C-alpha positions as CSV (number, residue, x, y, z in Angstrom):
1,M,157.1,33.7,-40.5
2,A,159.0,34.4,-37.3
3,S,162.0,32.6,-36.0
4,A,161.0,30.5,-33.3
5,A,165.1,31.0,-32.4
6,I,164.2,34.7,-31.4
7,F,162.8,33.8,-27.5
8,S,165.6,30.6,-27.2
9,S,167.4,32.9,-24.8
10,L,164.9,32.4,-21.8
11,R,166.2,33.1,-19.0
12,R,165.2,30.6,-16.0
13,Q,163.5,28.3,-18.5
14,R,164.4,25.3,-20.4
15,S,164.4,26.8,-24.1
16,P,162.2,24.9,-26.5
17,S,163.3,21.3,-28.1
18,M,163.3,21.5,-32.2
19,E,160.8,19.3,-31.7
20,A,158.3,22.0,-31.0
21,F,158.7,23.7,-34.3
22,L,157.8,20.8,-36.4
23,A,154.1,20.0,-36.9
24,P,152.8,16.9,-35.2
25,V,152.5,14.9,-38.0
26,D,151.9,11.7,-36.0
27,L,149.2,13.3,-34.4
28,S,145.9,11.2,-35.2
29,D,143.2,14.4,-36.1
30,A,141.4,13.8,-32.4
31,T,144.9,14.6,-30.7
32,L,145.8,17.4,-33.2
33,L,142.6,19.3,-32.3
34,E,142.8,17.9,-28.6
35,T,147.1,19.5,-28.1
36,L,145.3,22.8,-30.1
37,R,142.9,23.1,-27.6
38,S,145.4,22.7,-24.7
39,I,147.8,25.5,-26.1
40,S,144.8,28.1,-26.7
41,T,143.3,28.1,-23.5
42,E,146.6,27.7,-21.5
43,L,147.3,31.2,-23.6
44,A,144.4,32.4,-22.8
45,Q,144.0,32.0,-19.5
46,S,148.1,33.3,-19.0
47,F,146.9,35.9,-17.7
48,S,143.5,38.9,-17.6
49,G,144.1,43.0,-17.7
50,N,144.2,42.9,-13.5
51,D,146.2,39.6,-13.2
52,R,149.1,40.2,-11.0
53,T,151.0,38.2,-13.3
54,A,150.3,40.4,-16.5
55,P,153.8,41.9,-17.7
56,F,155.1,45.0,-16.5
57,F,155.8,45.8,-20.1
58,Q,154.0,45.0,-23.9
59,G,151.1,44.4,-21.8
60,K,148.6,45.5,-24.4
61,N,150.7,43.6,-27.2
62,C,150.1,40.7,-25.2
63,R,146.3,41.4,-24.5
64,S,145.7,41.9,-27.9
65,L,147.3,39.0,-29.0
66,I,145.5,36.6,-27.0
67,Q,142.1,38.1,-27.3
68,K,142.9,36.9,-30.4
69,V,143.5,33.3,-29.3
70,Q,140.6,33.6,-27.1
71,V,138.7,33.8,-30.6
72,I,140.8,30.6,-31.9
73,S,139.8,28.6,-28.9
74,V,136.1,29.2,-30.2
75,L,136.7,28.4,-33.4
76,L,138.3,24.8,-32.5
77,D,135.8,24.0,-29.7
78,A,132.9,24.7,-32.9
79,F,135.3,21.8,-34.3
80,S,133.7,19.5,-31.8
81,D,130.8,19.1,-33.3
82,V,132.1,18.7,-37.0
83,R,133.1,15.1,-37.9
84,F,137.0,14.6,-39.1
85,S,135.8,11.8,-42.3
86,K,134.5,15.0,-43.6
87,M,136.9,17.8,-43.3
88,A,139.0,18.4,-46.6
89,S,142.9,17.9,-46.2
90,T,143.8,21.5,-46.2
91,V,142.0,21.7,-43.2
92,F,144.3,19.5,-41.1
93,L,147.3,21.5,-42.9
94,C,145.7,25.1,-41.7
95,L,145.2,22.9,-37.9
96,K,149.3,22.1,-38.5
97,E,149.6,25.7,-39.5
98,L,148.2,26.9,-36.0
99,Y,149.9,24.4,-34.0
100,L,152.8,26.2,-34.4
101,L,151.5,29.6,-34.6
102,L,150.3,29.2,-31.3
103,Y,153.3,27.1,-30.3
104,R,155.2,30.1,-31.3
105,S,152.6,32.9,-29.1
106,K,152.9,31.7,-26.1
107,I,157.0,31.5,-26.2
108,L,156.6,34.9,-27.0
109,V,154.1,35.5,-24.0
110,D,156.3,33.3,-21.7
111,Y,159.6,35.3,-22.8
112,V,157.7,38.5,-22.0
113,K,156.3,37.3,-18.6
114,G,159.9,35.7,-17.6
115,S,162.4,38.9,-18.3
116,S,163.4,41.6,-16.6
117,K,161.9,44.6,-16.8
118,L,165.1,46.5,-18.0
119,W,165.8,44.1,-20.7
120,L,162.2,44.5,-22.2
121,L,162.9,48.1,-21.9
122,L,165.9,47.5,-24.2
123,Q,164.3,45.2,-26.3
124,N,161.3,47.5,-26.5
125,H,160.7,47.8,-30.4
126,S,161.9,44.4,-31.1
127,I,159.5,42.4,-29.0
128,S,156.9,44.7,-30.0
129,G,158.2,43.9,-33.8
130,H,157.7,40.4,-33.0
131,F,154.5,40.6,-31.7
132,H,153.1,42.6,-34.9
133,D,154.8,39.5,-36.9
134,M,152.4,37.2,-35.1
135,N,149.9,39.2,-35.8
136,Q,150.3,39.2,-39.6
137,E,150.9,35.4,-39.2
138,I,147.2,35.1,-38.0
139,S,145.8,37.3,-40.9
140,T,147.7,35.1,-43.1
141,L,146.9,31.9,-42.0
142,L,142.9,33.3,-41.7
143,D,143.4,34.3,-45.2
144,V,143.8,30.8,-46.6
145,F,141.9,28.7,-43.8
146,P,139.0,27.1,-45.8
147,L,135.8,27.7,-43.5
148,C,133.7,27.2,-46.1
149,D,134.9,23.5,-46.3
150,V,133.7,23.3,-42.3
151,N,130.3,23.4,-41.1
152,L,130.5,26.0,-38.4
153,S,127.5,28.1,-37.2
154,V,127.1,31.7,-38.7
155,D,127.9,33.2,-35.0
156,V,131.7,31.4,-35.4
157,K,132.3,32.2,-39.0
158,E,131.5,35.8,-38.2
159,Q,134.1,36.2,-35.5
160,V,136.4,34.4,-37.6
161,E,135.5,36.8,-40.2
162,L,135.6,40.0,-37.4
163,L,139.1,38.6,-36.5
164,R,141.0,38.4,-39.8
165,R,139.7,41.9,-40.4
166,Q,141.1,43.0,-37.4
167,S,144.4,41.0,-37.9
168,R,144.7,42.4,-41.5
169,K,144.7,46.0,-40.2
170,S,146.5,46.0,-37.2
171,K,150.1,48.1,-37.0
172,L,152.8,47.8,-34.9
173,F,152.4,49.0,-31.5
174,I,155.3,50.5,-29.4
175,D,154.1,51.9,-25.8
176,K,155.0,55.4,-26.3
177,H,155.6,55.8,-22.3
178,D,157.8,52.4,-22.5
179,D,159.7,54.3,-25.3
180,L,160.4,57.6,-23.2
181,L,161.5,55.3,-20.2
182,R,163.9,53.6,-22.7
183,F,165.2,57.1,-23.8
184,K,165.6,58.0,-19.7
185,F,167.6,54.7,-19.2
186,Y,170.0,55.7,-22.6
187,Y,169.9,59.1,-21.3
188,F,171.6,57.9,-18.0
189,L,174.2,55.8,-20.2
190,N,175.0,59.2,-22.0
191,E,175.6,61.1,-19.1
192,F,177.9,58.7,-17.4
193,E,179.8,58.6,-20.9
194,N,180.4,62.4,-20.7
195,G,181.8,62.2,-17.3
196,R,178.4,63.2,-15.6
197,I,176.9,61.4,-12.7
198,P,173.0,62.4,-12.3
199,E,171.1,62.9,-9.2
200,R,169.6,60.6,-6.8
201,D,166.7,61.7,-7.4
202,E,166.5,61.2,-10.8
203,F,167.7,57.6,-10.3
204,Y,164.9,57.1,-7.3
205,S,162.5,58.5,-9.8
206,F,163.2,56.0,-13.1
207,F,163.9,52.8,-10.9
208,V,161.4,53.4,-7.7
209,E,158.3,55.3,-8.9
210,K,158.6,54.4,-12.8
211,L,159.9,50.4,-13.0
212,R,159.1,49.6,-9.1
213,I,162.6,48.1,-8.7
214,C,162.3,48.9,-4.9
215,N,164.9,46.8,-2.9
216,V,167.8,45.1,-3.0
217,K,167.2,41.8,-4.6
218,S,164.7,43.3,-7.4
219,C,168.0,45.1,-8.4
220,R,170.2,42.5,-8.0
221,A,167.9,40.3,-9.9
222,E,167.7,43.2,-13.1
223,I,171.7,43.0,-13.2
224,E,171.8,39.3,-13.2
225,F,169.2,39.0,-15.7
226,L,171.6,41.5,-18.1
227,E,174.7,39.9,-16.9
228,E,173.2,36.5,-18.5
229,Q,172.7,38.3,-21.6
230,I,175.9,39.6,-22.3
231,V,177.1,36.0,-21.8
232,N,174.7,34.5,-24.1
233,H,174.6,37.5,-26.4
234,D,174.8,37.4,-30.5
235,G,176.6,40.2,-32.1
236,D,173.8,41.4,-34.6
237,I,171.5,41.7,-31.6
238,E,171.2,45.6,-30.0
239,P,172.4,46.7,-27.8
240,T,175.7,45.5,-28.2
241,A,177.6,43.8,-25.7
242,S,179.7,46.7,-24.7
243,V,176.3,48.5,-24.4
244,L,174.8,46.3,-21.9
245,N,177.9,45.7,-19.9
246,G,177.7,49.9,-19.4
247,F,173.9,49.2,-18.1
248,V,175.0,45.8,-16.3
249,A,177.7,49.0,-13.8
250,L,175.5,51.7,-14.2
251,V,171.8,49.7,-12.4
252,R,174.8,48.0,-10.2
253,Y,175.6,51.8,-9.3
254,C,172.5,52.1,-8.7
255,R,171.7,49.8,-6.1
256,F,174.1,50.8,-3.6
257,L,173.0,54.7,-4.1
258,L,169.6,53.9,-3.6
259,F,169.7,50.7,-1.3
260,R,172.3,50.5,0.5
261,F,173.1,47.7,2.0
262,E,169.2,47.1,3.4
263,D,168.0,43.8,2.9
264,E,171.5,42.0,3.0
265,E,171.2,40.2,6.8
266,G,169.6,38.2,4.8
267,E,172.4,37.1,2.8
268,L,174.5,36.8,5.7
269,G,172.0,34.4,7.2
270,K,172.3,32.4,3.9
271,W,175.8,32.0,4.3
272,R,176.1,31.1,7.7
273,R,173.3,28.4,7.0
274,R,175.3,27.1,4.2
275,K,178.7,26.6,6.3
276,T,176.3,25.0,8.9
277,K,174.8,22.5,6.6
278,K,178.2,22.2,4.9
279,G,180.1,20.8,7.4
280,L,177.5,18.0,8.5
281,I,179.0,17.0,5.0
282,T,182.4,14.7,4.9
283,Q,185.4,15.9,3.8
284,E,185.9,13.6,1.0
285,I,182.1,14.3,-0.5
286,G,182.9,18.5,-0.2
287,D,185.7,18.0,-1.9
288,T,184.4,16.1,-4.7
289,F,181.4,18.2,-5.0
290,I,181.3,19.8,-8.5
291,T,182.6,17.7,-11.5
292,I,183.8,19.6,-15.1
293,P,181.6,17.9,-17.5
294,K,183.7,15.6,-20.1
295,D,183.2,18.1,-22.3
296,F,184.5,21.2,-20.9
297,C,188.2,19.5,-20.4
298,C,191.1,19.5,-23.1
299,P,191.6,16.0,-24.3
300,I,195.3,17.0,-23.5
301,S,195.8,18.6,-20.5
302,L,192.7,17.4,-19.4
303,D,191.9,20.4,-16.9
304,L,188.8,23.0,-17.6
305,M,189.9,24.9,-21.0
306,K,190.1,28.6,-20.8
307,D,190.3,28.9,-24.4
308,P,188.9,26.4,-26.3
309,V,189.9,26.5,-29.8
310,I,189.1,24.4,-32.9
311,I,191.9,22.2,-35.4
312,S,191.6,21.3,-38.8
313,T,190.3,18.0,-37.8
314,G,187.0,19.8,-35.9
315,Q,188.5,18.5,-32.6
316,T,188.4,21.0,-29.7
317,Y,191.5,21.6,-27.4
318,D,192.7,24.5,-25.2
319,R,194.9,27.1,-26.9
320,A,197.8,26.9,-24.5
321,S,198.0,22.8,-24.8
322,I,197.5,22.7,-28.5
323,A,200.0,25.4,-29.4
324,R,202.4,23.5,-27.6
325,W,201.6,20.1,-29.4
326,M,202.4,21.7,-32.2
327,E,205.5,23.9,-31.4
328,E,206.8,20.3,-30.5
329,G,206.9,19.3,-34.0
330,H,203.9,17.2,-33.8
331,C,201.6,17.7,-37.0
332,T,198.8,15.2,-36.2
333,C,195.5,15.5,-33.9
334,P,196.0,14.2,-30.9
335,K,192.4,12.6,-30.5
336,T,192.1,11.3,-33.6
337,G,195.5,10.9,-35.2
338,Q,194.4,12.6,-38.3
339,M,197.0,14.7,-40.2
340,L,196.4,18.7,-39.7
341,V,195.3,20.1,-42.4
342,H,196.8,23.5,-41.5
343,T,197.9,24.8,-38.1
344,K,195.0,27.3,-37.7
345,L,193.2,27.2,-34.2
346,M,189.9,28.7,-34.6
347,P,188.4,30.0,-31.5
348,N,185.4,28.1,-30.1
349,R,182.8,31.0,-29.1
350,A,179.6,28.3,-28.5
351,L,181.9,25.8,-26.3
352,R,183.9,29.0,-24.3
353,N,180.4,30.5,-23.8
354,L,179.2,27.3,-22.2
355,I,182.0,27.1,-20.0
356,M,181.3,30.5,-18.6
357,Q,177.9,29.6,-17.8
358,W,178.6,26.6,-16.3
359,C,181.4,28.4,-14.1
360,M,179.2,31.1,-13.3
361,A,176.8,28.5,-12.2
362,N,179.1,26.6,-9.6
363,G,181.0,29.9,-8.7
364,I,184.2,29.2,-10.4
365,S,186.0,32.3,-11.9
366,Y,186.6,32.3,-15.5
367,D,188.9,35.0,-16.5
368,P,189.6,35.6,-20.0
369,P,193.1,35.4,-21.6
370,E,195.1,37.7,-21.7
371,N,196.4,37.6,-25.3
372,S,192.9,35.8,-26.9
373,D,192.3,36.4,-30.5
374,Y,188.9,36.6,-30.4
375,S,187.4,38.8,-32.7
376,S,186.2,42.3,-31.3
377,E,182.6,41.8,-31.5
378,S,183.0,38.5,-29.2
379,S,180.2,39.0,-26.9
380,V,181.2,37.5,-23.6
381,F,184.7,39.7,-23.1
382,A,184.0,42.9,-25.4
383,L,185.8,45.8,-24.0
384,P,184.1,48.2,-21.6
385,S,182.7,51.3,-22.8
386,K,183.8,54.5,-21.1
387,A,180.1,54.4,-19.5
388,A,180.8,50.8,-18.0
389,I,184.0,51.8,-16.5
390,E,182.8,55.4,-14.8
391,A,179.7,53.7,-13.3
392,T,182.3,51.3,-11.9
393,K,184.4,53.9,-10.8
394,A,181.2,55.3,-8.8
395,T,180.4,52.4,-7.4
396,A,184.0,51.4,-6.2
397,S,183.8,54.8,-4.1
398,L,180.6,53.5,-2.5
399,L,181.8,50.5,-1.6
400,V,185.1,52.1,-0.4
401,E,183.0,54.8,1.5
402,Q,181.7,51.6,3.1
403,L,184.7,50.2,4.2
404,A,186.1,53.1,5.4
405,N,183.2,54.3,7.9
406,G,179.9,52.2,7.1
407,T,179.4,49.3,10.7
408,Q,180.7,46.4,11.4
409,R,178.3,44.7,8.9
410,A,178.3,47.1,6.4
411,K,182.0,46.4,5.8
412,T,181.5,43.0,5.6
413,V,178.5,43.0,2.4
414,A,181.1,45.7,0.9
415,A,183.6,43.5,0.7
416,R,181.2,40.8,-0.3
417,E,180.3,43.3,-3.2
418,I,183.8,44.0,-3.7
419,R,184.9,40.2,-4.6
420,L,182.2,39.9,-7.1
421,L,182.5,43.4,-8.8
422,A,186.5,42.2,-8.8
423,K,185.8,38.7,-10.0
424,T,185.8,39.6,-13.9
425,G,187.2,42.4,-15.8
426,R,190.5,44.2,-15.6
427,A,188.4,47.8,-15.5
428,N,186.4,46.8,-12.2
429,R,189.9,45.5,-10.8
430,A,191.8,48.6,-11.8
431,C,188.9,51.1,-10.4
432,I,188.2,49.3,-7.1
433,A,192.1,49.4,-6.1
434,E,192.6,53.3,-7.6
435,A,189.3,54.2,-5.4
436,G,192.1,53.0,-2.2
437,A,190.5,49.5,-1.5
438,I,193.1,47.3,-0.5
439,P,194.4,48.9,2.6
440,L,190.8,48.9,3.9
441,L,190.8,45.2,2.7
442,K,194.1,44.5,4.8
443,I,192.3,45.8,8.0
444,L,189.4,43.5,7.7
445,L,191.7,40.3,6.8
446,S,192.3,40.4,10.8
447,S,188.3,40.6,11.7
448,S,187.2,38.5,13.8
449,D,183.6,37.5,11.5
450,A,184.4,34.6,9.2
451,F,182.2,36.3,6.5
452,A,184.3,39.4,6.5
453,Q,187.7,38.0,6.4
454,E,186.4,34.9,3.4
455,N,185.1,38.1,1.8
456,S,188.0,40.4,2.0
457,V,190.6,37.5,1.2
458,T,188.9,36.7,-2.0
459,A,188.2,40.1,-2.5
460,M,192.2,40.5,-2.5
461,L,193.1,37.5,-4.9
462,N,190.9,38.7,-7.6
463,L,192.3,42.1,-7.6
464,S,195.7,41.0,-7.3
465,I,194.9,38.6,-11.0
466,Y,195.3,42.7,-12.5
467,D,199.0,42.7,-12.7
468,K,199.6,46.2,-11.3
469,N,197.4,45.7,-8.5
470,K,200.1,43.5,-6.9
471,S,202.4,46.1,-6.4
472,R,199.4,48.3,-4.9
473,I,199.3,45.1,-2.7
474,M,202.6,44.4,-1.7
475,D,203.5,48.1,-1.3
476,V,200.5,48.1,1.7
477,E,202.2,47.7,5.0
478,G,201.7,44.6,6.7
479,C,198.9,43.1,4.0
480,L,201.5,40.5,3.0
481,G,201.6,39.8,6.2
482,S,198.0,39.8,6.9
483,I,197.2,37.4,3.7
484,V,199.8,34.8,5.5
485,E,198.1,34.9,8.4
486,V,195.0,34.1,7.3
487,L,196.4,31.0,6.0
488,R,198.3,30.2,8.6
489,H,195.0,30.9,11.0
490,G,192.4,31.6,8.9
491,Q,188.4,30.9,9.7
492,T,187.5,28.8,7.3
493,T,188.4,26.2,4.7
494,E,188.1,28.4,1.9
495,A,190.1,32.0,3.5
496,R,193.0,29.7,4.0
497,E,192.9,28.5,0.2
498,N,192.4,32.0,-1.4
499,A,194.9,33.2,0.8
500,A,197.2,30.4,-0.7
501,A,196.2,31.5,-4.1
502,T,196.7,35.2,-3.1
503,L,200.1,34.1,-2.9
504,F,200.6,32.3,-6.1
505,S,198.7,35.3,-8.1
506,L,201.3,37.6,-6.2
507,S,204.5,35.5,-6.8
508,A,204.4,35.9,-10.7
509,V,206.3,38.8,-10.3
510,H,209.9,38.0,-9.8
511,D,211.0,40.1,-7.6
512,Y,208.0,39.6,-4.8
513,K,208.9,35.2,-4.7
514,K,211.9,35.7,-2.0
515,Q,209.9,38.6,-0.2
516,I,206.7,35.8,0.3
517,A,209.2,32.8,1.1
518,L,211.0,35.3,3.8
519,E,207.4,36.0,5.6
520,N,206.8,34.1,8.9
521,G,205.3,30.9,8.0
522,A,204.7,31.0,4.6
523,V,206.3,28.3,3.4
524,E,205.5,25.8,6.2
525,T,202.0,26.5,6.0
526,L,201.5,26.1,2.4
527,A,203.3,22.7,2.3
528,G,201.3,21.7,5.2
529,L,198.0,22.5,2.9
530,L,199.8,20.9,0.2
531,R,199.6,17.2,2.5
532,E,196.4,17.5,4.6
533,G,193.6,20.4,2.3
534,T,190.8,19.6,-0.3
535,A,191.5,19.0,-3.8
536,R,191.6,22.5,-4.5
537,G,193.7,23.5,-1.5
538,K,196.3,21.7,-2.5
539,K,196.3,23.0,-5.6
540,D,196.2,26.4,-4.6
541,A,199.3,25.3,-2.7
542,V,201.3,23.3,-5.1
543,T,201.5,26.2,-7.4
544,A,202.0,28.8,-5.1
545,L,205.0,26.1,-4.3
546,F,205.8,25.8,-7.7
547,N,206.1,29.8,-8.6
548,L,208.2,30.2,-5.2
549,S,210.5,27.3,-6.7
550,T,212.0,29.5,-9.6
551,H,213.7,31.9,-7.5
552,T,216.9,30.4,-6.8
553,E,217.3,31.8,-3.5
554,N,214.4,30.2,-2.2
555,C,215.6,26.8,-2.3
556,G,217.2,27.0,1.6
557,R,213.5,27.6,2.8
558,M,211.9,24.8,0.4
559,V,214.3,22.7,2.5
560,E,214.0,24.0,5.9
561,S,210.5,24.6,5.8
562,G,209.4,20.5,4.6
563,A,208.1,21.8,1.5
564,I,210.3,18.9,0.2
565,T,208.7,16.5,1.7
566,A,205.4,17.6,1.1
567,L,206.2,18.2,-2.7
568,I,207.3,14.4,-2.8
569,G,204.4,13.0,-1.3
570,A,202.5,14.9,-3.7
571,L,204.1,13.0,-6.9
572,G,201.3,10.5,-6.5
573,C,198.4,13.0,-6.3
574,E,196.3,13.3,-8.8
575,G,195.8,17.0,-10.1
576,V,198.6,18.5,-8.2
577,S,201.6,15.7,-9.6
578,E,202.9,17.4,-12.6
579,E,203.2,20.6,-10.7
580,A,204.9,18.9,-7.3
581,A,207.5,17.0,-10.0
582,G,208.2,20.7,-11.4
583,A,208.8,22.3,-7.9
584,L,211.3,19.2,-7.4
585,A,212.8,19.4,-11.0
586,L,213.7,23.0,-9.8
587,I,214.2,22.8,-6.4
588,V,217.4,20.0,-7.0
589,R,219.4,22.5,-9.7
590,Q,220.7,23.8,-6.5
591,P,223.3,21.6,-4.4
592,I,221.3,22.3,-0.9
593,G,218.4,21.0,-2.8
594,A,219.5,18.0,-4.9
595,E,220.7,16.4,-1.1
596,A,217.5,17.2,0.2
597,V,215.8,15.5,-2.2
598,G,218.5,13.0,-2.3
599,K,217.8,11.9,1.6
600,E,213.7,11.4,1.2
601,E,213.4,7.7,0.5
602,M,210.5,8.2,-1.7
603,A,211.7,10.8,-4.0
604,V,213.4,8.7,-6.6
605,A,210.6,5.8,-6.5
606,G,207.9,8.9,-6.8
607,L,209.4,10.2,-9.8
608,T,209.6,7.2,-12.0
609,G,206.0,6.5,-10.7
610,M,205.2,9.5,-12.5
611,M,207.2,8.5,-15.4
612,R,205.7,5.3,-15.7
613,C,201.8,6.7,-15.1
614,G,201.6,10.2,-15.3
615,T,200.5,12.6,-18.2
616,P,202.9,13.3,-20.9
617,R,203.4,17.0,-18.8
618,G,204.4,15.3,-15.6
619,K,206.4,12.8,-17.3
620,E,208.5,15.7,-18.9
621,N,209.0,17.2,-15.5
622,A,209.7,13.9,-13.4
623,V,212.6,12.7,-15.8
624,A,214.0,16.0,-15.6
625,A,213.9,15.9,-12.0
626,L,216.0,13.1,-12.0
627,L,218.3,14.4,-14.9
628,E,219.1,17.5,-12.4
629,L,219.2,15.3,-9.4
630,C,222.1,13.3,-10.9
631,R,223.9,16.6,-11.7
632,S,223.4,18.5,-8.7
633,G,223.6,15.7,-6.1
634,G,226.3,13.9,-6.2
635,A,227.4,10.3,-6.7
636,A,225.5,9.1,-4.2
637,A,222.2,10.6,-5.7
638,T,223.2,9.4,-9.1
639,E,223.4,5.6,-7.6
640,R,220.2,6.0,-6.4
641,V,219.0,7.1,-9.7
642,V,221.0,4.7,-11.7
643,K,219.7,1.7,-9.7
644,A,215.7,2.1,-10.0
645,P,213.6,0.0,-11.0
646,A,212.5,-0.7,-14.2
647,L,214.3,2.9,-14.8
648,A,215.7,1.6,-18.6
649,G,212.4,0.6,-20.1
650,L,211.0,3.8,-19.0
651,L,213.4,6.4,-20.5
652,Q,213.1,3.9,-23.6
653,S,209.5,4.2,-23.9
654,L,209.8,8.3,-23.4
655,L,212.3,7.9,-25.9
656,F,209.9,7.4,-28.6
657,T,206.4,8.5,-26.9
658,G,207.7,11.3,-25.1
659,T,207.4,15.3,-25.7
660,K,210.3,17.1,-27.4
661,R,211.4,18.3,-24.0
662,A,210.8,15.3,-22.6
663,R,213.0,12.9,-25.0
664,R,216.2,15.6,-24.7
665,K,215.8,14.7,-20.9
666,A,215.7,10.9,-21.5
667,A,218.3,11.3,-23.6
668,S,221.1,13.2,-21.7
669,L,220.1,10.7,-18.2
670,A,220.7,7.4,-20.6
671,R,224.0,9.2,-21.3
672,V,224.7,9.6,-17.3
673,F,224.1,6.0,-17.2
674,Q,226.4,5.3,-19.8
675,R,229.1,7.2,-17.9
676,C,228.4,4.9,-14.9
677,D,229.2,1.9,-16.5
678,H,226.1,0.3,-16.8
679,G,226.8,-0.9,-20.6
680,S,224.1,-3.3,-19.9
681,L,221.2,-0.5,-20.6
682,H,220.6,-0.7,-24.2
683,F,217.3,0.9,-26.0
684,G,216.1,-0.6,-28.8
685,G,219.7,-1.8,-30.3
686,L,220.7,1.4,-31.6
687,G,222.5,2.3,-28.5
688,V,221.6,5.8,-27.0
689,G,225.0,7.5,-28.4
690,Y,223.6,6.5,-31.6
691,A,220.3,8.2,-31.5
692,F,221.4,11.5,-29.8
693,A,225.0,11.3,-30.8
694,G,224.6,15.2,-32.3
695,N,223.1,16.4,-28.6
696,S,226.5,14.1,-27.2
697,G,228.5,17.3,-26.9
698,A,225.3,19.9,-26.0
699,P,226.0,22.2,-23.1
700,R,223.9,22.1,-19.9
701,D,220.8,23.7,-20.2
702,T,221.3,27.5,-18.1
703,S,217.5,28.6,-18.7
704,F,215.8,25.6,-16.8
705,V,212.9,27.4,-15.6
706,G,211.4,27.6,-19.1
707,D,211.8,23.7,-19.4
708,V,209.7,22.7,-16.8
709,A,206.4,22.4,-18.0
710,M,203.8,24.0,-15.9
711,Q,200.7,25.4,-17.0
712,V,198.6,26.8,-13.8
713,S,195.2,28.2,-13.0
714,I,193.4,29.7,-9.9
715,S,190.0,29.2,-9.4
716,V,188.1,31.3,-7.6
717,P,184.7,30.5,-5.5
718,V,182.2,32.8,-5.5
719,L,180.3,32.2,-2.1
């Protein structure tokens, strides 16, 4: 019999539980019959030939199946006059099998009614095959149904016998008209594949006249449905994810070609109403509104996993975190303590798809890692086809044209669509930038319209994730200054936060770090955002400051801008303390930075507090910062560090339980103690000199940036 799993990707509906496909053995005879009547009645009444709820495609197959169910309903009604005690056991077995058959029929009909038109078109042959399978199952069930054991009227028996003969003779039906439309859809894709763009009239005839996709709303619904099928794609389902990506790009192009920017006023109104409503919520609630599900967080970093992998013990971790754990020499599972049989990391595709769906639902960007070793057939991250790239180029040209020559509202909507298009896929980001969007988005950054400004800066952020676009942004005269201006005086919180995230993204290029730091107000505003921003704003600010700190010539700007005070204050803030300690560890390598940090009363206390209660990475950064403060801050700074309360015990703990780098830094700091004649400091009876004699002559590491434990990520909201 047909597997129910084929219908499990219902959109906007909850997939049926496994219990739905088990015969209800615990139901009484009367309850079983009542359940069967209920399902058959619901199916029979689901739609009629003239009902507006009838599916656009597969109508004949649906009607044929429901007509058969109506005859089965007559059979079930006839059982009301039959005494259960006189029924043979084979009758009840057949009724239980009928329960499964009717339930799967309902799922199939609901699947057809709930799917998009284009998806039904693409799945025309497959879904027609499922209907044929259901007909065959009905025929098989009626062949074995012991009608002779049930006292039924002649009329009912004749109807059932007629149904049996019809089901036995039924053949696979594929609507020729639907199939021609399917071929036409593939024809459009093939034209893009060959570098040709069909005429607008062809698209209008296909989408509007034949499929009745008549406005932006219906077109967007089709795109969203196809995108969800890509996320939920199984490798053995046709079309492949790569082909589906091409269809999505094609439909998106038609959405702008055919409907331009009509009906979008509603979208702007929704945004403004949402902003007004959000203003009524307290800042504290707003900051903590989205909670990451525990199963989506890495047990090591406690951050949202970007590349979940399974180790030999069956536990799942983020690839970067567990790889680092293994590189440090650990051979056990961090969570269970079990020995690792091997160090192979297996991608957890199912969890990764769930995380991506959750991110999409909550408006969080989820860009795949650059060097993921997922197999080529992985559906979510399939490489875009040539057709998809060509369609995206055509779409980008339409959007850029609106940015250049459209009305103010059209420009705003174009910026919003560019932001969404640039949200995923390096190819999309490349096409948009190559079409000339960046200089036009730069102009929109100064818009007095809050919606336009927010979308343009977020679009700039999404574009900057693609490395080649970083230079394109920095090469546009005044673009960096405009981004900083949004950071300083942006009209919405999201705009200011996304401007900070854009600076972080751009600062990944070493040559741009000094240029960003020298931009008027950039570092000062980042420091202010770190002190007073939302949880996400602080995260964006601290990661940007950390990146800027890796350039040695930026130390003076950090001091004079007040960034050091902000970083020290962030040591006690969950979610940003690791990055803050890492930035301080870099800053204090310079004498001017060490002097400034040494003057801060809470600096040493904050760093020792992290050594006590921080994460493994946070402890590593904190002890590194204290060590560098002693090395570069002179006698006064060293004295303050050495006299820190309970530091000896914290160092001893790190020497035995810290990461490899943390143990190395702790040993070096302990030797500083010894040179300061603090002989009373003793570590487990071994003495630091004995335990780390092999390191006593080690030269100072000159590439400290690599020793700072740092793993940062950007979360881009979709608004």
